[in-house]
N, C-alpha and C positions, 0 to 999 in steps of 0.2 A: 415639622415638614419643612421639607426643603423648598425654597421658592426658584424659579427661573433664574434669579440674580446670583444664587449661592456660589453656581460654577460656571467658569466658560470651558469651551471645548479645551483648550490648553491648561487649565488648572483643573480640572477634571481627570487629563491623562497624566496629569502629576501626581494629584491622589493616588490612581490607579498604580501608577509604575511603584511609589512609594511603599502601599500594601504590597504588592507583591515580592519588592525588595525582601522586606522585612519577615516576609514568609520563606524566604531563601529559595524563589522561584528564578531558575534560570533565565536568562532573556528576558527580564521584567520589562525592558526598555519595549523590544520587540509586541511582545505579549499585550502588553497594556494597551499600544497603538493598537493593535487588531482588534483587539475586542471592543474599544472605543468605537470605531471606524463600522464595526458590526453593531453595536448598540444603537449608533446613530444613523446608520444606514448611509454613510459617506463614503467617498473616495478618497485617498488622501491627499488628491489635490483641492478638494472641497473642504476638507480639513484645513489645511493651509489658507486659505481665503477665509475661513470661518474660525480661528480658532480662538480669537477674543470677544466671539459673540456669547451669550448665556445658553445655556444648553436646557430644554425641556425637563420637568419634574419627570415624565414617562422614561425619557431618555435615562436620567440620572439613574433611577432606579433600575433600569435592565442592564446598566452598567454596573453597579454595585452587585447584583446578583451574579452576573460572569465573574467578577471579580473575584466572591467568594466561592464560586464556585472551583476557579483556579487554585485557591490557597489550600484546597482541599487535596489538590492534587489531579485533579481531572485534567485530560489533557487538553490543550489549546481547540487542536483540530474537533475536538467533541463538542466543546462550547461553541465554535464557528458554525460545526455541520456541515464544513465544508473543507476541503483541500487540492492543492494543486498537485499535478501529476502530469508529468511529461507534457507540459503546457496545457493538459485539458483540469476542467474542474470533477471534482469527484464528492460526490454526497458521503459523508461519513459520522457514526454516530456508536452509541454503545451496543458492542456484538460484534464489530466489526475491526480488523487490523488498519491501523492506518498507514496508507502508503507512505513509503519513505524513497530518497531521493536516490540511494545507490541502487534501489530496485529497477530504476530506469535502465540500467544496463542490462536486464534482461530483454528491454523491449528493444535497445537498439542493436544487440547482437540478433536478435531474430528478423529485425526490419535488413538488416544488412544480409542477413543470409537467403532473403526470400525474394531480395530484389531483382532480381533476373530469371523468377518461376512464375511462369505462366498459371495465374490461378493458385496459388499456394494455399495449404491448408496448413493450418496452425491448432492445437490442444494446448491447453493451460490447466493445469492440475492444482486444486488448495486456490480458489481464484480470489475470494474474498471480497472486494469492492469491486472486484471486475478491472482493476485498475492496469492491468499487465496485457488481458486479451482485447481489451476495449480500445486501449492506444495502440497495438498492432493494426487491430482492423482498422479504427480511425485513419491511420498514416499510410494504410494499401486495403485500397476500396476492392481489390481484385482477389483479395485473400479470403476464403472461408473459413471464420474461426471459429472455437470452441471453447466455453468455459465451465468447468466444474467444481462445485462447492458443494458442501455437505451442510454447512450452518444454516438455519432458516431464517436467523436474523441477519445474516453474512448475504445469504441470496437476496435477500429484500432489496439489500444497499447493490447488490451485482446488476439485478433488472430495473432499480429505479435509474441506474448511472448508465446503462445501456440507451435510456430515453434521453437522459438530460444532454448526453453527448452523441444523440441523433445517430447511432449506429446502427445498421441495419443487415450488414453482414458478419453478425455472430449471434452463435447459438448458448445460452445459459440452459446448465443440466444441476440442479438441485440433487447430488446423489454424493454417496459416500466412494471416495477414489477406490478404497479396498474393494469395493463389490462392483468393480465397472466388467464388463464384457465386452467382446466385439462387437457383437450387435448393437452396442448404444450408439455407434457411428455406422456411416455409411462410406468411410472411406479410410485411406492411411494417410498418416500426417508428413510434411516435411518439416515441421518444429514442433516439438514439445518443451514447454516451459514449465516450471514450477518454483512458487516462494513458498516451499512448505514449512510446519511449524520443526525448529530446529534446534531449541533451547533444551538442555537435559534437565531434567526432573529435578534434579539437585539445583541448578542454578536458577529454576523458578522461584526459589525460597529468598533469592536474593536481588530480586529486581527491584529497578527503582518504583515509587510510587503511581509515576504517570504510567508506566507499562503495563501495572495490576489493573488498571481501568480495561485494558484489553482483556479478550476474551482468553484463556490458557488453552482452549483447543485448538488457538492460530498460533500458540506459541511452543507448547509443551513438546518436544520430539522425543520422550521416552527418556528410558534412562540414560544412552551415550548419544542422545539426540540426532541418531542416524536411521529411524525406523520407517521415515518416510520413503530417505533415500535409496534404501535394502529396495524397498518394494518398486520405487519409481523407475529405478536401473534395470529393474529383470522384467516387468511388464511393457517396458519402451520396445522393446524388439518386436511386440505383438501388433504394437500401432504406429510405429514409423516407419516409412519406404525406406528403401534400401538408399544409404546416405544421406538419412536425414538426420537433423541435430537435436542432442538435447541438450537442454540449458538451464540451469536450476542455480538459485542461491545460496549460500551456504553462512554459516557463523564462521566468524575471523579463524577459529583454531581448528578447522573442519576439512579443509584444502586437500589434504593427503588422503585422509581417511576415505573421503567422497570420490578422489579422483581414483581410488582403487575399488570402488564398487563398478564405476564406469569402466574400468581396465579390466575386469572379472565378467562385465555383461556385452561385449564384443565392441567394446569402442575404442574408435583410434581417434587420432589428432586431440587427444585428453589435455586440456589448459585448465588452469588454475589463473581467473584473470583477478588483478585487485582492483578495490575502490578508491576513489578519490582522498579517503585517508590513509592508505598504501595497505588496508589490510585484504587478508583473502575472503573474494565476495561470490564469485560466481565459477561454478565448474560446466565446463562445457566439450561435447564430443560430438565426433560423426558413427552413427552406426554403420559396420558392414557384416551384412548377413552371410 
């Protein structure tokens, strides 16, 4: 049994980093530090001040368990139980897609599009954690925002994150987007956003082990990865105002295919936006009825 003198915070961090490196975990330095701060309930500043002090048995055991989970491929975000997106904190865990930084582009485009609109309305489809609609609602308190999510596990995180971020101008709906009806909403929308499943069924068999922890229903976009885009571009005209914007996240090889779906469904000013790695990431367009 270890005693409180077996490890200082610094030596425990070095132990964790070594274990993760030996298991070929990318960013082992970052992951080991984040898990230590979580296990010890320290900020990074407090770690620096206390790094040569001994760690309690309880925190050593907590950290060891976290490191073991990470060596098995469980995502860092799941172990931490939360992740930052657009400057906000979101609860995450098994059964929900982890918010990713490139998705913040959807929020930025939406906020820019509605910035001069009086009491804008926004609909997000396949909301998951709610990171997109919650971020839009938080940054535009005059907006009336709706989010639709099918998975009961993900929906639990969605509603929890609404409370966590103290957002009152948002309505969460637990429903399959393929069964949406006009009567589900009392308004037309200025913006529709979505980060739908877009990985092809074949690609699903080659995913990294970390990604395999995430729910397949949030990833699998069918044989060609375009099932959701076909549907969303078709129904958007029933829910968008004339001149409203549809913006969706895409896989890096899907830009031209999704752009064609936009053009076939009465969208103009259709543009493919690249992410910070130079990959196609967002397709957006304006609806003219």
